[in-house]
C-alpha positions in Angstrom: 144.3 168.6 107.6 144.1 171.6 110.0 140.8 172.0 111.7 139.2 175.4 112.0 135.8 175.5 113.6 132.9 176.3 111.1 131.4 179.8 111.3 128.3 180.1 109.4 127.9 183.8 110.1 131.4 184.8 108.9 131.0 182.5 105.9 127.7 184.3 104.9 129.5 187.6 105.4 132.3 186.5 103.0 129.6 185.3 100.5 127.8 188.7 100.7 131.1 190.5 100.2 131.9 188.2 97.2 128.5 189.0 95.7 129.2 192.7 96.1 132.5 192.4 94.2 130.8 190.4 91.5 128.1 193.1 91.2 131.0 195.6 90.8 132.7 193.7 88.1 129.4 193.2 86.2 128.7 196.9 86.4 132.2 197.7 85.1 131.7 195.2 82.3 128.4 196.9 81.3 130.2 200.2 81.3 133.0 198.7 79.2 130.5 197.4 76.7 128.9 200.9 76.5 132.3 202.3 75.7 133.0 199.6 73.0 129.7 200.1 71.2 129.8 203.9 71.5 133.1 203.9 69.7 131.8 201.3 67.2 128.9 203.6 66.2 131.2 206.7 66.1 133.8 205.0 63.9 131.2 204.4 61.2 131.0 208.2 60.5 134.5 209.2 61.5 137.2 207.4 59.4 140.0 208.4 61.6 138.5 206.3 64.4 138.2 203.1 62.4 141.7 202.1 63.3 140.9 202.4 67.0 137.9 200.2 66.4 139.6 197.5 64.4 139.6 195.2 67.5 136.2 195.9 69.0 135.2 192.2 68.7 138.2 191.1 70.7 137.6 193.7 73.4 133.9 192.5 73.4 135.2 188.9 74.0 137.3 190.0 76.9 134.4 191.7 78.6 132.1 188.8 77.8 134.4 186.2 79.3 135.0 188.3 82.4 131.2 188.6 82.9 130.7 184.8 82.5 133.4 184.1 84.9 131.8 186.4 87.5 128.4 184.8 86.9 129.7 181.3 87.4 131.3 182.5 90.7 127.7 183.2 91.9 126.8 179.5 91.6 129.8 178.6 93.8 128.4 180.6 96.8 126.1 178.7 99.2 124.2 181.9 100.2 123.4 182.8 96.6 122.3 179.2 95.7 120.1 178.9 98.9 118.6 182.4 98.5 118.1 182.9 94.7 118.6 179.4 92.9 117.1 176.6 94.9 113.7 178.2 95.5 113.1 178.0 91.8 114.8 174.5 91.5 113.4 172.9 94.6 113.5 169.5 93.0 117.3 169.6 92.8 118.8 166.5 94.5 122.1 166.4 96.4 123.8 164.7 93.5 122.4 167.3 91.1 123.7 170.1 93.4 127.2 168.3 93.5 127.2 168.1 89.7 126.5 171.9 89.7 129.8 172.4 91.6 131.6 170.2 89.1 130.3 172.2 86.2 131.5 175.4 88.0 134.9 174.0 88.4 135.2 172.9 84.8 133.9 176.2 83.4 135.7 178.4 85.8 139.2 176.9 85.6 138.9 175.3 82.2 137.3 178.0 80.0 136.0 181.3 81.3 139.1 182.4 83.3 141.7 181.0 80.9 139.6 182.6 77.9 139.7 186.1 79.3 143.4 185.7 80.1 144.2 184.5 76.6 142.1 187.3 75.1 144.0 189.8 77.2 147.3 188.2 76.0 146.0 188.5 72.3 145.4 192.2 72.8 148.9 192.7 74.2 150.4 190.9 71.3 148.6 192.8 68.5 149.5 196.2 70.1 152.8 195.9 68.3 151.5 194.7 65.0 151.3 197.1 62.0 148.4 195.5 60.3 144.8 195.1 61.5 144.1 191.5 62.6 140.9 189.6 61.5 138.5 189.1 64.3 137.9 185.6 63.2 141.5 184.8 63.9 141.2 186.3 67.4 138.2 184.1 68.2 140.0 181.0 66.7 143.1 181.8 68.8 141.1 181.9 72.0 139.2 178.7 71.3 142.2 176.7 70.1 144.2 177.7 73.3 141.4 177.1 75.8 139.4 174.2 74.5 142.1 171.5 75.3 142.2 172.8 78.9 138.5 172.7 79.1 138.4 169.1 77.9 141.1 168.2 80.4 139.2 169.7 83.2 136.0 167.9 82.2 137.8 164.6 82.1 139.5 165.1 85.4 136.4 166.0 87.3 133.8 163.7 85.6 135.5 160.8 84.0 138.9 160.0 85.5 139.0 156.3 85.8 141.6 156.2 88.6 140.1 158.9 90.8 138.7 156.5 93.3 142.3 155.3 93.9 143.5 158.8 94.8 143.1 160.6 98.1 139.9 162.6 98.6 141.7 166.0 98.3 142.6 165.2 94.7 139.0 164.6 93.6 136.7 166.4 96.1 134.6 168.9 94.2 131.9 169.3 97.0 130.8 168.2 100.4 127.5 168.0 102.2 127.0 170.2 105.3 124.2 169.8 107.7 123.2 172.7 109.9 121.6 172.5 113.4 118.1 172.2 111.9 118.9 169.1 109.8 119.0 170.9 106.5 121.6 169.9 104.0 123.7 172.3 101.9 126.2 171.3 99.2 129.4 173.3 99.5 131.5 173.5 96.4 135.4 172.9 96.5 138.3 172.8 94.1 139.8 169.3 93.5 143.6 169.2 93.6 143.8 167.5 90.2 142.0 170.4 88.5 144.0 172.9 90.3 147.1 171.2 89.2 146.0 171.3 85.5 145.1 175.0 85.9 148.5 175.7 87.6 150.3 174.2 84.5 148.3 176.5 82.3 149.1 179.5 84.6 152.9 178.9 84.5 152.9 178.6 80.8 150.7 181.7 80.5 152.9 183.8 82.7 156.0 183.0 80.7 154.2 183.8 77.4 152.7 186.9 78.9 156.0 188.3 80.2 157.7 187.6 76.9 155.0 189.5 75.0 155.0 192.4 77.5 158.8 192.6 77.1 158.4 192.9 73.3 155.7 195.6 73.7 157.8 197.4 76.4 160.7 197.7 74.0 158.6 199.6 71.5 156.6 201.8 73.7 158.0 205.3 74.0 155.1 207.0 75.7 155.5 207.2 79.5 151.8 206.9 80.2 151.5 203.7 78.1 154.6 202.3 79.8 153.0 202.8 83.2 149.9 201.1 82.1 151.9 198.2 80.7 153.6 197.8 84.1 150.3 198.0 85.9 149.0 195.2 83.6 152.1 193.0 84.2 151.9 193.5 88.0 148.2 192.5 88.2 148.6 189.4 86.1 152.0 188.2 87.5 150.9 188.7 91.2 147.2 187.7 91.0 147.5 184.4 89.0 150.1 182.8 91.3 148.2 184.0 94.4 145.1 182.4 93.1 146.8 179.2 92.2 148.5 179.0 95.6 145.2 179.6 97.4 143.3 177.0 95.4 146.0 174.5 96.3 145.9 175.4 100.0 142.1 175.2 100.1 142.3 171.4 100.0 143.7 171.5 103.6 140.3 172.4 105.0 136.7 171.3 104.6 134.5 173.8 102.6 132.4 174.5 105.8 135.4 175.8 107.7 136.3 179.5 108.0 139.8 179.0 106.8 138.6 177.5 103.5 136.2 180.4 103.0 139.0 182.9 103.6 141.4 181.2 101.2 138.8 180.9 98.5 137.8 184.5 99.0 141.5 185.5 98.5 141.6 183.3 95.3 138.5 185.1 93.9 139.8 188.5 94.9 143.0 187.9 93.0 141.1 187.1 89.8 138.8 190.0 90.4 141.7 192.4 90.6 143.2 191.0 87.4 139.9 191.3 85.6 139.2 194.9 86.7 142.7 196.0 85.7 142.4 194.4 82.3 139.1 196.0 81.5 140.4 199.4 82.8 143.7 199.3 80.9 142.7 197.4 77.7 139.1 198.6 77.2 137.9 201.7 79.0 141.1 203.8 78.9 142.0 203.1 75.2 138.4 203.9 74.2 138.3 207.1 76.3 141.6 208.2 74.7 140.3 207.4 71.3 137.3 209.7 71.8 139.7 212.3 73.1 141.7 212.0 69.9 138.4 212.5 67.9 138.0 215.8 69.7 141.6 216.8 69.1 141.4 215.9 65.4 139.0 218.6 64.9 141.6 221.2 65.8 144.3 222.4 63.4 147.6 220.5 63.8 151.2 221.1 62.7 153.1 219.1 60.1 154.1 215.7 61.5 151.3 215.5 64.0 149.4 212.9 61.9 152.4 210.5 62.1 152.4 210.8 65.9 148.6 210.2 66.0 149.0 207.0 63.9 151.7 205.7 66.3 149.4 206.5 69.2 146.6 204.5 67.4 148.8 201.5 66.9 149.8 201.6 70.6 146.2 201.6 71.7 145.2 198.8 69.4 146.0 196.5 72.2 
């Protein structure tokens, strides 16, 4: 294990920077929800927008899972917990604070992040389908895919019978840090066992995602849509391996060391970039283009334009 001296000031700066990014993604999520519901209300009175709005529930799920992932990231940050959580929960014991870290790991790596990735994949897959999918099927698809991983993460972090026989890096989800004034702070960490489980999911996901994008790319003829597809591919294929690599490397340091905080911040930033690109390409931009089509549809068009518009609608259904 490489030792890097603790730096409370720099760690707090990274925590504050992370909070600012979390605030940004939450504001973007609120904006995305406004776009979704605005189109939802518009489509009730304008029939030609109903096809655009057929997957509003799936887009709502994508934004919701990203928002929940961002909120759980707040509970990982010592600065946020000391400043905004513990004053209202002063009776929290050290063990209870440690359990909060375990809950964060299970929800973050086991459900919220995999759920928004799977929802993103679902939207990519249905973009080449000719028929409108039932929203119940979308919800079932996400739950069936993510619940086994969530159960595995819970078992690994709470109930693994052989965890006491493994080295600490495989099972460490938190550590207690004492400052110069004798105050104790619980710092969250990512157990290597849970990171390995998430890495297995990530490898399978990337293969599935690339195959789906290859099918979509072979059918997309619009240059703008092709650029957006490449942007989405780049954000997922780069950010997910970087996050997994950083989570794996984080076990080399204690959570109170600057190196650990830096690696954890890079892992967070990777997921943040994937989430923002996903919301922008699969939620905000398609809805904005749909509203533009609404304006254009009021103008007279030549023969054959309707067919082109329907093709554009199908392309944006994902």
